[in-house]
C-alpha positions in Angstrom: 0.0 0.0 0.0 1.4 3.4 -0.9 0.8 5.6 2.1 -0.4 9.2 1.8 2.3 11.4 3.3 1.3 13.9 6.0 0.1 17.1 4.4 -1.5 17.4 1.0 0.5 17.4 -2.1 -1.8 20.2 -3.2 -0.3 22.3 -0.5 3.2 21.7 -2.0 1.9 23.2 -5.2 1.9 26.5 -3.4 -1.8 27.1 -4.1 -3.1 30.3 -2.6 -6.0 28.4 -1.1 -5.6 26.7 2.2 -6.6 23.0 1.8 -8.1 22.5 5.2 -10.4 25.5 4.8 -11.2 24.5 1.2 -12.1 21.0 2.2 -14.4 22.2 5.0 -16.2 24.5 2.5 -16.5 21.7 -0.1 -18.0 19.3 2.5 -20.5 22.0 3.6 -21.7 22.0 0.0 -21.8 18.2 -0.3 -25.3 16.9 0.6 -25.8 13.6 -1.3 -29.4 12.5 -1.4 -28.9 9.1 -3.0 -29.0 10.1 -6.7 -26.6 8.3 -8.9 -25.6 8.1 -12.5 -23.1 6.1 -14.5 -20.2 8.6 -14.4 -18.0 6.3 -16.4 -20.5 6.1 -19.3 -21.0 9.9 -19.2 -17.3 10.5 -19.3 -17.1 8.2 -22.4 -19.7 10.4 -24.0 -17.7 13.5 -23.2 -14.5 12.0 -24.6 -16.4 11.1 -27.8 -17.6 14.7 -28.2 -14.1 16.0 -27.6 -12.7 13.6 -30.1 -14.9 14.8 -32.9 -14.7 18.4 -31.8 -10.9 18.3 -32.5 -11.3 16.6 -35.9 -10.6 19.3 -38.5 -12.2 17.5 -41.5 -15.9 17.3 -42.1 -16.9 13.8 -43.1 -20.1 12.5 -44.7 -19.2 8.9 -43.8 -21.4 7.3 -41.2 -19.7 7.1 -37.9 -20.5 5.0 -34.8 -20.9 8.1 -32.7 -24.6 8.0 -32.1 -24.5 5.1 -29.6 -21.5 6.5 -27.7 -23.0 10.1 -27.6 -26.5 9.1 -26.7 -26.9 10.2 -23.1 -30.4 8.8 -23.0 -28.7 5.4 -22.4 -27.3 6.8 -19.1 -29.6 6.1 -16.2 -30.0 8.7 -13.4 -31.2 7.1 -10.2 -33.0 9.3 -7.6 -33.6 12.3 -9.8 -36.7 13.3 -11.8 -34.8 15.8 -13.9 -33.5 14.5 -17.2 -29.8 14.4 -17.4 -29.7 16.7 -20.4 -31.5 19.4 -18.5 -28.9 19.2 -15.6 -26.0 19.4 -18.0 -27.7 22.4 -19.8 -28.1 24.3 -16.4 -24.4 23.7 -15.6 -23.3 24.8 -19.0 -25.4 28.0 -18.6 -23.8 28.7 -15.3 -20.3 28.2 -16.7 -20.8 30.5 -19.7 -22.7 33.3 -18.1 -20.7 35.6 -15.7 -23.7 36.9 -13.8 -23.2 40.0 -11.6 -22.1 39.3 -8.1 -20.7 35.9 -8.9 -17.1 37.2 -8.4 -13.9 35.5 -9.3 -13.1 32.0 -10.5 -13.0 30.5 -7.0 -16.3 32.0 -6.1 -17.9 30.7 -9.3 -16.4 27.3 -8.6 -18.0 27.1 -5.2 -21.3 28.2 -6.7 -21.1 25.2 -9.0 -20.3 22.9 -6.0 -23.5 24.2 -4.3 -25.4 23.4 -7.5 -24.0 19.9 -7.6 -24.3 19.3 -3.9 -26.7 16.3 -4.2 -24.3 14.3 -6.4 -21.4 12.0 -5.5 -17.9 13.4 -6.2 -17.4 11.4 -9.4 -20.7 12.6 -10.7 -19.9 16.3 -9.9 -16.7 16.3 -12.0 -18.3 14.2 -14.8 -21.3 16.5 -15.1 -19.0 19.6 -15.1 -16.9 18.1 -17.9 -20.0 17.2 -19.8 -21.3 20.7 -19.6 -18.1 22.1 -20.9 -17.8 19.5 -23.7 -21.3 20.5 -24.9 -20.4 24.2 -25.1 -17.0 23.5 -26.6 -18.5 21.0 -29.1 -21.0 23.6 -30.3 -18.2 26.2 -30.7 -16.1 23.7 -32.7 -19.0 22.6 -34.8 -19.6 26.2 -36.0 -15.8 26.7 -36.7 -15.6 23.4 -38.6 -18.7 24.0 -40.7 -17.9 27.7 -41.4 -16.1 27.0 -44.7 -18.8 24.8 -45.9 -22.3 26.0 -44.8 -23.7 29.5 -45.0 -25.6 29.1 -41.8 -22.4 28.5 -39.9 -20.9 31.6 -41.5 -23.9 33.7 -40.3 -23.8 32.3 -36.7 -20.0 32.8 -36.5 -20.3 36.4 -37.8 -23.2 37.1 -35.4 -21.0 35.9 -32.4 -18.1 37.7 -33.9 -15.9 34.7 -33.7 -12.3 35.0 -35.2 -12.4 34.2 -38.9 -8.9 32.8 -39.0 -9.1 29.5 -37.2 -5.4 28.8 -37.5 -4.7 31.7 -35.1 -6.5 29.8 -32.4 -4.3 26.8 -32.6 -2.0 27.6 -29.6 -5.0 28.2 -27.3 -7.0 25.2 -28.5 -4.0 22.9 -28.2 -3.4 24.1 -24.6 -7.1 23.5 -23.9 -7.0 20.0 -25.3 -4.0 19.2 -23.2 -5.7 20.5 -20.0 -8.9 18.7 -20.9 -7.0 15.3 -21.3 -5.4 15.8 -17.9 -8.8 16.6 -16.3 -10.2 13.4 -17.9 -7.4 11.4 -16.5 -8.0 12.7 -13.0 -11.8 12.2 -13.4 -11.2 8.5 -14.3 -9.2 8.2 -11.0 -12.0 9.8 -9.0 -14.6 7.6 -10.7 -12.5 4.5 -9.9 -12.1 5.5 -6.3 -15.7 6.3 -5.8 -16.7 3.0 -7.3 -14.7 1.0 -4.8 -16.9 -1.0 -2.5 -15.2 0.5 0.6 -18.5 0.6 2.6 -19.1 -3.1 2.0 -15.6 -4.3 3.0 -15.2 -2.1 6.0 -13.7 1.3 6.7 -10.5 0.0 8.2 -8.4 0.9 5.2 -5.1 2.6 5.8 -5.2 6.4 5.2 -8.7 6.4 3.9 -9.5 9.9 5.4 -6.4 11.4 3.8 -7.3 9.9 0.5 -10.8 11.3 0.6 -9.3 14.8 1.2 -7.2 14.4 -1.9 -10.4 13.5 -3.8 -12.2 16.6 -2.6 -9.4 19.0 -3.6 -8.8 17.3 -6.9 -12.5 17.6 -7.7 -12.3 21.3 -6.9 -9.4 21.9 -9.3 -11.1 19.9 -12.1 -14.3 22.0 -11.9 -12.3 25.2 -11.5 -10.4 24.2 -14.7 -13.6 23.6 -16.6 -14.7 27.1 -15.7 -11.4 28.6 -16.8 -11.8 26.8 -20.2 -15.4 27.9 -20.5 -14.5 31.5 -19.8 -11.9 31.4 -22.6 -14.4 30.1 -25.1 -16.8 32.9 -24.1 -14.0 35.5 -24.4 -13.5 34.6 -28.0 -16.7 36.3 -29.0 -16.6 40.0 -29.9 -12.8 40.1 -29.7 -11.2 43.0 -31.5 -8.9 42.0 -34.4 -5.9 43.8 -32.9 -6.4 41.9 -29.6 -6.7 38.4 -31.0 -3.0 37.4 -31.1 -2.0 38.8 -27.7 -5.1 37.5 -26.0 -4.7 34.0 -27.5 -1.1 33.8 -26.3 -2.0 34.9 -22.8 -5.0 32.4 -22.7 -2.8 29.6 -23.9 -0.2 30.3 -21.2 -2.9 30.3 -18.5 -4.2 26.9 -19.7 -0.7 25.4 -19.9 0.0 26.7 -16.4 -3.1 24.9 -15.1 -2.2 21.8 -17.0 1.3 21.8 -15.6 -0.1 22.2 -12.1 -2.4 19.2 -12.5 0.0 17.0 -14.5 2.8 17.4 -12.0 0.9 15.5 -9.3 -1.1 13.1 -11.5 1.3 10.1 -11.3 1.3 10.3 -7.5 -2.5 10.6 -7.4 -2.8 7.6 -9.8 -0.6 5.5 -7.5 -2.7 6.3 -4.5 -5.9 5.2 -6.2 -4.3 2.0 -7.5 -3.1 1.2 -4.0 -6.6 1.7 -2.6 -8.1 -0.3 -5.4 -5.8 -3.3 -4.8 -6.4 -3.2 -1.0 -10.2 -3.0 -1.5 -10.3 -5.7 -4.1 -8.3 -8.1 -1.9 -10.7 -7.4 1.0 -13.8 -8.0 -1.2 -12.3 -11.2 -2.6 -11.7 -12.5 0.9 -15.2 -11.4 2.0 -16.7 -13.3 -0.9 -14.7 -16.4 0.1 -15.9 -16.1 3.7 -19.5 -15.5 2.7 -19.7 -18.7 0.7 -18.3 -20.6 3.6 -20.6 -19.2 6.3 -24.0 -20.9 6.9 -27.0 -18.9 5.8 -30.7 -19.5 5.5 -30.9 -18.2 1.9 -28.7 -17.1 -1.0 -29.7 -13.4 -0.9 -26.6 -12.0 0.8 -24.2 -13.8 -1.5 -26.1 -12.6 -4.6 -26.0 -9.1 -3.0 -22.2 -9.3 -2.7 -21.8 -10.4 -6.3 -24.2 -8.1 -8.1 -25.9 -5.5 -5.9 -23.0 -3.5 -4.3 -23.7 -0.5 -6.7 -27.3 -1.0 -7.6 -30.3 -2.2 -5.6 -31.9 -3.4 -8.9 -28.9 -5.1 -10.6 -30.8 -7.7 -12.6 -33.4 -7.6 -15.4 -35.9 -10.0 -16.8 -34.8 -10.3 -20.4 -38.3 -11.2 -21.7 -39.9 -8.1 -20.2 -36.9 -5.8 -19.5 -38.2 -5.3 -16.0 -35.6 -4.4 -13.4 -35.2 -6.9 -10.5 -33.5 -7.1 -7.2 -31.7 -10.2 -5.9 -34.6 -10.7 -3.4 -36.6 -12.1 -6.4 -34.3 -15.2 -6.3 -34.7 -16.0 -2.6 -35.3 -19.7 -1.9 -34.5 -20.6 -5.5 -31.7 -22.6 -7.1 -29.7 -20.1 -9.1 -27.8 -21.0 -12.2 -25.2 -18.4 -13.0 -24.5 -18.6 -16.7 -21.0 -16.9 -16.9 -19.8 -16.3 -20.5 -18.5 -13.8 -23.0 -20.9 -11.2 -24.2 -21.7 -13.2 -27.3 -22.6 -16.1 -25.0 -22.7 -19.3 -27.2 -23.0 -20.3 -30.8 -26.5 -19.8 -32.0 -27.4 -23.5 -32.2 -26.1 -24.1 -28.7 -28.0 -21.1 -27.3 -31.3 -22.2 -28.9 -30.8 -25.7 -27.5 -30.0 -24.3 -24.0 -33.2 -22.3 -24.1 -35.1 -25.4 -25.2 -33.6 -27.6 -22.5 -34.3 -25.1 -19.7 -37.6 -23.5 -20.7 -39.3 -25.8 -23.3 -38.3 -29.2 -21.9 -41.2 -31.5 -21.1 -39.9 -31.8 -17.5 -39.9 -28.1 -17.0 -43.5 -27.9 -15.6 -42.6 -30.2 -12.7 -39.9 -27.8 -11.4 -41.2 -24.5 -12.7 -40.4 -21.6 -10.4 -37.8 -23.7 -8.5 -34.8 -22.3 -10.3 -33.7 -19.3 -12.2 -30.9 -18.6 -14.7 -28.9 -15.4 -14.5 -26.7 -14.5 -17.4 -23.4 -12.9 -16.3 -21.6 -11.7 -19.4 -17.9 -10.8 -18.8 -15.6 -9.0 -21.2 -12.0 -10.0 -21.4 -10.9 -6.5 -22.4 -10.4 -3.7 -19.9 -13.4 -1.9 -21.3 -16.4 -3.2 -23.2 -16.1 -2.8 -26.9 -19.0 -1.6 -29.1 -19.3 -5.1 -30.6 -19.6 -6.6 -27.1 -22.3 -4.1 -26.1 -24.2 -4.8 -29.3 -24.1 -8.5 -28.6 -25.3 -8.0 -25.0 -28.1 -5.7 -26.0 -29.3 -8.1 -28.7 -29.2 -11.2 -26.6 -30.5 -9.6 -23.4 -33.6 -8.6 -25.4 -34.0 -12.1 -26.9 -33.6 -14.6 -24.1 -36.2 -15.8 -21.6 -33.8 -15.8 -18.6 -32.6 -13.1 -16.2 -29.4 -11.1 -16.8 -27.1 -8.7 -15.0 -28.5 -5.4 -16.1 -25.2 -3.5 -16.5 -22.5 -6.2 -16.7 -19.8 -3.6 -17.4 -20.4 -2.2 -13.9 -19.4 -5.4 -12.1 -16.5 -5.0 -9.7 -13.2 -6.3 -11.0 -12.8 -8.2 -7.7 -16.1 -10.0 -8.5 -14.9 -10.9 -12.0 -11.5 -12.1 -10.7 -13.3 -14.2 -8.0 -15.3 -15.9 -10.8 -12.1 -16.5 -12.8 -10.1 -17.8 -9.8 -12.6 -19.6 -7.7 -15.0 -20.9 -10.4 -12.2 -21.5 -13.0 -13.9 -19.3 -15.6 -11.5 -18.9 -18.5 -13.7 -17.7 -21.4 -15.7 -20.8 -22.2 -19.3 -20.6 -20.9 -19.9 -22.2 -17.5 -23.1 -22.6 -15.4 -22.4 -22.3 -11.7 -25.1 -23.7 -9.4 -26.0 -21.9 -6.2 -28.6 -23.6 -4.1 -31.2 -21.9 -2.0 -28.8 -21.8 1.0 -26.1 -20.2 -1.1 -23.9 -23.3 -1.3 -22.1 -23.9 -4.6 -23.3 -27.4 -5.6 -21.8 -27.6 -9.1 -19.1 -25.4 -10.8 -20.4 -26.2 -14.2 -23.9 -27.7 -14.9 -24.0 -26.7 -18.5 -23.3 -30.3 -19.7 -26.0 -31.6 -17.5 -28.5 -29.2 -19.0 -27.5 -30.2 -22.6 -27.9 -33.9 -21.7 -31.0 -33.9 -19.5 -32.5 -30.4 -19.6 -34.8 -29.5 -16.6 -34.7 -33.2 -15.5 -31.3 -32.4 -14.1 -32.8 -30.2 -11.4 -31.4 -29.2 -8.8 -28.3 -29.4 -11.1 -26.0 -30.4 -8.3 -22.9 -32.7 -8.6 -24.7 -35.4 -6.6 -27.7 -35.2 -9.0 -25.3 -35.6 -11.9 -24.0 -38.8 -10.4 -27.5 -39.9 -9.7 -28.6 -39.4 -13.3 -25.7 -41.3 -14.6 -26.3 -44.2 -12.2 -29.7 -44.6 -13.8 -28.6 -44.3 -17.4 -27.7 -47.0 -19.9 -26.5 -46.8 -23.5 -29.8 -46.5 -25.3 -31.3 -44.7 -28.3 -33.1 -42.5 -25.8 -29.9 -41.3 -24.2 -28.2 -40.8 -27.6 -31.0 -38.8 -29.2 -32.9 -37.2 -26.3 -34.7 -34.0 -27.2 -32.8 -33.3 -30.4 -35.9 -33.6 -32.5 -39.5 -34.2 -31.4 -40.2 -36.8 -34.1 -37.0 -38.7 -33.2 -38.1 -38.6 -29.5 -41.5 -40.0 -30.6 -39.8 -42.8 -32.6 -37.8 -43.8 -29.5 -41.0 -43.8 -27.4 -42.8 -46.0 -30.0 -40.0 -48.5 -29.9 -39.0 -48.2 -33.6 -35.8 -49.5 -35.1 -33.5 -46.6 -35.7 -30.2 -46.4 -37.6 -27.9 -43.4 -36.9 -25.0 -43.2 -39.3 -22.2 -40.8 -40.3 -19.8 -40.5 -43.1 -18.3 -37.9 -45.5 -18.0 -40.4 -48.3 -21.0 -39.9 -50.7 -20.3 -43.2 -52.5 -20.5 -45.1 -49.3 -23.6 -43.3 -48.2 -25.3 -44.1 -51.5 -24.4 -47.8 -51.2 -25.4 -48.0 -47.5 -28.7 -46.3 -48.3 -29.4 -48.7 -51.1 -28.9 -51.7 -48.8 -31.1 -50.2 -46.1 -33.8 -49.6 -48.8 -33.7 -53.3 -49.8 -34.2 -54.3 -46.1 -37.1 -51.9 -45.7 -38.6 -53.2 -48.9 -38.5 -56.6 -47.4 -40.9 -55.4 -44.7 -38.4 -54.4 -41.9 -39.3 -51.2 -40.2 -36.1 -49.0 -39.9 -35.6 -45.3 -39.7 -32.4 -43.7 -41.0 -30.8 -40.6 -39.4 -27.7 -39.0 -41.0 -25.5 -37.1 -38.5 -22.3 -36.4 -40.5 -19.2 -36.3 -38.3 -17.9 -34.6 -35.1 -17.5 -30.9 -35.7 -19.7 -30.9 -38.8 -18.6 -28.5 -41.6 -19.8 -27.2 -44.9 -19.1 -30.5 -46.5 -21.6 -32.2 -44.2 -24.1 -29.5 -45.0 -23.8 -30.3 -48.7 -24.1 -34.0 -48.0 -27.4 -33.3 -46.2 -28.7 -31.5 -49.2 -27.7 -34.4 -51.5 -29.3 -37.0 -49.1 -32.5 -35.0 -48.9 -32.6 -34.7 -52.7 -31.5 -38.1 -53.9 -31.8 -40.7 -51.1 -34.1 -41.2 -48.1 -34.6 -37.6 -47.0 -33.1 -36.2 -43.8 -35.0 -35.7 -40.5 -32.2 -33.6 -39.0 -31.2 -30.3 -40.4 -27.6 -29.1 -40.1 -28.3 -27.3 -36.8 -29.8 -30.5 -35.3 -26.8 -32.4 -36.5 -24.6 -30.0 -34.5 -26.7 -30.5 -31.4 -26.3 -34.3 -31.7 -22.6 -33.9 -31.5 -22.9 -31.2 -28.8 -24.7 -33.7 -26.5 -22.1 -36.4 -27.1 -19.4 -34.0 -26.3 -21.3 -32.9 -23.2 -21.5 -36.6 -22.2 -17.8 -37.0 -22.6 -17.0 -33.9 -20.5 -19.5 -34.9 -17.8 -18.2 -38.5 -17.5 -14.6 -37.4 -17.5 -15.2 -34.7 -14.9 -16.7 -37.3 -12.6 -13.6 -39.4 -12.9 -14.8 -42.1 -15.3 -12.6 -43.7 -17.9 -13.4 -45.6 -21.1 -11.9 -48.8 -19.7 -14.4 -48.9 -16.8 -17.4 -47.0 -18.2 -19.3 -48.5 -21.1 -21.3 -45.3 -22.0 -18.0 -43.3 -22.1 -16.4 -45.9 -24.3 -19.3 -45.8 -26.8 -19.3 -42.0 -26.7 -15.6 -41.8 -27.4 -15.9 -44.3 -30.2 -18.4 -42.0 -32.0 -16.6 -38.8 -31.3 -13.2 -40.0 -32.5 -14.3 -42.4 -35.3 -11.7 -42.2 -38.1 -13.1 -44.7 -40.5 -12.8 -43.3 -44.1 -16.1 -44.9 -45.1 -18.3 -44.3 -42.2 -20.1 -46.0 -39.3 -23.6 -46.9 -38.1 -25.4 -47.4 -34.8 -28.5 -49.5 -34.7 -31.0 -49.6 -31.8 -34.6 -49.9 -30.9 -36.6 -47.6 -28.6 -35.3 -47.7 -25.0 -33.5 -51.1 -25.4 -29.9 -51.4 -24.3 -29.2 -53.7 -27.2 -27.2 -51.2 -29.3 -25.1 -52.3 -32.3 -22.3 -50.1 -33.5 -20.4 -51.1 -36.6 -17.8 -49.6 -38.9 -18.6 -48.7 -42.5 -16.9 -51.5 -44.4 -18.2 -54.2 -42.1 -21.8 -53.1 -42.2 -21.8 -53.0 -46.0 -20.6 -56.6 -46.1 -23.2 -57.6 -43.6 -26.1 -55.9 -45.3 -25.1 -57.4 -48.6 -25.8 -60.8 -47.0 -29.2 -59.8 -45.7 -31.0 -62.6 -47.7 -29.0 -65.1 -45.6 -29.6 -63.8 -42.1 -32.9 -61.9 -42.7 -34.9 -65.0 -41.9 -33.8 -64.5 -38.2 -35.6 -61.1 -38.0 -39.0 -62.8 -37.2 -37.5 -64.6 -34.2 -34.8 -62.2 -33.0 -36.2 -58.9 -34.4 -34.0 -56.8 -36.6 -31.4 -55.6 -34.0 -30.9 -59.1 -32.6 -30.7 -60.6 -36.1 -28.2 -58.0 -37.1 -26.0 -58.6 -34.0 -26.1 -62.4 -34.7 -25.0 -61.8 -38.3 -22.2 -59.5 -37.2 -21.2 -61.7 -34.2 -22.2 -65.3 -34.7 -22.7 -67.5 -31.6 -19.3 -68.8 -30.3 -20.8 -72.2 -29.5 -24.0 -74.2 -30.3 -26.7 -74.8 -27.8 -28.6 -72.7 -25.3 -27.1 -69.7 -23.5 -26.2 -70.4 -19.8 -25.2 -66.8 -18.8 -27.3 -64.6 -16.5 -27.9 -60.9 -16.9 -30.4 -58.7 -15.0 -31.9 -56.0 -17.3 -34.1 -53.2 -16.1 -37.7 -53.3 -17.4 -38.6 -51.3 -20.5 -41.7 -51.3 -22.8 -41.6 -54.0 -25.4 -38.8 -56.0 -23.7 -41.1 -59.0 -22.8 -42.1 -59.6 -26.3 -38.6 -59.2 -27.9 -35.6 -61.5 -27.9 -32.3 -60.7 -26.3 -28.9 -61.8 -27.6 -26.2 -62.6 -25.0 -23.3 -60.2 -25.1 -20.9 -63.0 -24.2 -21.8 -66.0 -26.3 -24.0 -64.3 -28.9 -26.9 -66.7 -28.4 -30.5 -66.1 -27.6 -31.1 -65.8 -23.9 -34.0 -67.4 -22.1 -36.1 -64.8 -20.3 -37.4 -64.8 -16.7 -39.3 -62.0 -15.0 -38.3 -60.9 -11.4 -40.7 -58.8 -9.3 -39.3 -56.5 -6.6 
């Protein structure tokens, strides 16, 4: 921590004002009533105005200035007066030297009285905004003067200097001073945004630092008044006075800039030190808060999102502001991601699994999803803001209302404690604010709302009840496919990038179907499907058997398999000990040049996976083994053809299989000896 030395560094600048007396006067004018505004966003608008005000060329090209300069996007809390009216009043006060207002110091204190109800960061940001508005109007007239007669008339009416080049020394000094004021304002905004009140007031030299903030704010506002006075003085200036007055004005501004710049680095170090200390305390408080027992999750959510704003969330579907109390007693899923969230097909599937899933009605109202978008750059880019605005108006979940206002300590906490590294995660916070799962996103992709309450123990429980069936492989990808599984139909899922193989395989399947065998074909391409797979889908739809799954649904098929792989691996399973994981890996990393196929029926565990060359050979011999379909059904007959019985005679192995519809009527082939098993029914 960089300590604040005794005595203010402003005193060492030999200012004629006594700091202690000045601070007392400033505090007498300071009467905050709870009104707040986004000073950082307002300052961004101010910088944008100043940037274009100093651009000498007039351009007809469309510029992305509207969004940045639209102060209607800046919310003012606790004030009925529109922000633009407040700025106008301040600008009027700056430009009009009314009788009795006195010298620059007196006028500065009048402005502090006017801004008394605002926080310190808002005071300086509003003053800079008022000056930027007036200066921008002046520059607009000067820039348009050579091009538009109206600008000429206004400039002549105000008796502005006709030779703009003569103003360069003064305007250059003004821009230098303004940049320094902006740098100081950013420091004040950063300090005022620190959650000091929430982490305790026992921070070293806090009182001394606050005094520095007060005096710095004074000099910023005083400097804006000095700049405004110089702009006013440019009107009605006699030609013979222009040069000398401009040199004197430039020298005054440069003197002010030197005064401020000389102590900026020290002031910046102080703010950085306080920020580091405060963030460390907030990080530790978050850690402690998650460990302490509580009856609900409200206090933790308050620490994460509501340190600056009592209504930090919004309902994306209605745009209604929400407080964290709305989530009390609910399981909260924190969807942490980049501002562009997920690829479109994954986002649509996520919405389906959480809001349109058949199981949703059983747990409706028991959980809520909060989207927490995080930028990996220091400041949000225009593209990131556009993504956030678009998605937060399109999704049915809750969202952090102003994610760019999240404390850095909160973001770092998510990165360090929740292992967030850029890929979307879904952290589960139960109703008693215990973290029960650091990433439930794969659970949601696999089981949807059925995964409630989305805890790690629930994930294990769901896997314990799962078997490798068509239902698991295809669940909720397409409603017709789900219906086929429920009806107990024979289904063939296959993949390949070889059109010749696909045509031959499809022809063989057609012969089997023509022989009276019911069999549905589903093409899924390959893992990470690309444009080639998209073209194959078009060919299949046009030439062969049609295609139930579109390209997006094909992507979802592989997304679910990848989610299964991650889920199983995260729980410590391996392919050598887990049959489901072994089958998933075999599909994800299949390198057969021809293709592969998986055959199954309804919810049966009798699944046949076979490589492309082998299945073609087998299907070519259908006339030889097809007679077994009547006794063994298609899947059993296919397995017997691919894996003939090792020995003759009846099977003497035992296997307990959970009940499923249609299992009593069908036959089962032993996985060990490949013979038909005799069935017995056990009642529990």
